[in-house]
N, C-alpha and C positions, 0 to 999 in steps of 0.2 A: 830189381824190378819194383816199380811203385804201383800202387793200386789207388785209383781215384776213390774218394769217399762216396758212400752211397748217397744218392740224391733223391729228393721227392719233388714232384711237380704237382702243385695244387692249383686248380683252376676253378673259377666260379663265374656264374652268369648272373648279373644283376640287371635291374631295369636300366641302369646307366651304362652298361657295357660289361665286358669280360675283365675280370681281375686275374692276373696270372703271376704266380710266384714260383721260383725254382730255389730250393733250399737244401741244406744238408739235413740228415736225419735228426740231428739234435734240435733243429728248429721246427720240425714238422708239427708237433703239437702246438707250438706257439702260433704257427701260421693257421692251423685249423681254428684256433680260438680267435685269431684276428679276422678271419673270414666270417665267422659266426657274428662277431661284433659289428661287422659291416652290414649285417642283416641281408646277406645274399640269399637267393632262392635255392641254390644248388651248389654242391661241392663235389668235384671230381679229384680223387687222389690217384696219381699215376706214377708208376715206375720206381717206387721206393726200393723194393726188393730186399729189405732188411728184416731181421727178426730180433725183437727186443721185447720180452714179455711185459715189462713195466710200461714202455712206450705204447705198446699195443693196447694195454688195458686202459690207459688214460685216453688215448685216441678213440678207442671204441666207445668209452663212456661219453666223451664230448660229441662224437658223431651221432650216437643214439639220442642224446638230449636234443641235438639239432633237428633230428628227424621227428621227434615227438612234438616239437614246436612248429612243424609243418615244412621244414626244409627237406630237400632231396639230396641223397648221397649215393655215389657210385665209386667203385674203385676199379682200376685197370690192372689186372694181374695180381691182385691181393685179395684173397677171400677170407682171411682170418679176422677181419674187422666186423664181420657180421652185417654187411651191407650188400646192396646189389653190386654185382661184379661183372666186368667184361673179362673173360678168360680166353687165352689163346687155345686153339685146337691142337697144337703140337705139344 
């Protein structure tokens, strides 16, 4: 049996439109930094479902810096990054 690699979907809404990226977990931090560099207004992280303390720490730091500069962040199904979250009721 093979298992698909964990994936992360990062979406952002900017004045020029929505930027959407689907990446493996190894690239999630890189994609967060790229979205910040695009000067987007908001970042939504959805569906990663992985646990990696080093990655979480770096992502949390990047997302909090983004929020301090006026950006909005929410996660779907991930509450360990310390941002607003949409959590399932089940």
